C-alpha positions, -999 to 999 in steps of 0.1 A, spaced: 0 0 0 28 24 9 45 16 -24 13 23 -43 9 57 -25 45 65 -34 39 57 -70 8 80 -70 28 108 -55 56 105 -80 31 103 -109 14 134 -95 47 153 -92 56 144 -128 22 155 -140 25 188 -122 60 194 -135 48 186 -171 18 209 -167 40 237 -154 64 232 -183 37 233 -209 22 264 -192 55 281 -193 60 274 -230 25 286 -239 30 318 -219 65 324 -233 50 321 -269 23 346 -260 48 370 -245 70 368 -276 39 375 -298 29 405 -276 65 419 -277 65 417 -315 31 434 -317 44 462 -294 74 467 -316 52 470 -347 30 495 -329 60 516 -319 71 517 -355 37 527 -366 35 554 -339 69 568 -351 56 570 -387 24 586 -377 43 612 -356 65 619 -386 36 623 -409 18 646 -384 49 668 -381 52 670 -418 16 680 -422 20 707 -394 50 721 -413 31 723 -445 1 739 -428 24 765 -412 39 773 -446 4 776 -461 -7 799 -433 24 820 -437 18 823 -475 -18 833 -469 -7 860 -444 17 874 -470 -10 877 -496 
């Protein structure tokens, strides 16, 4: 009986370790995907800021031209 209980405990520990390992791998993959998405969004943000600044500069030049007229 004690041997059977020991076998159950060892089996339980192996199952827990396996489950934790699988959980870690799944979580790690999700974190990697999230980090890649964050980098893409940062790149898009930089481009949007550049476009916004360019548009503001054009608007300022147009306003200056209108003021001169």
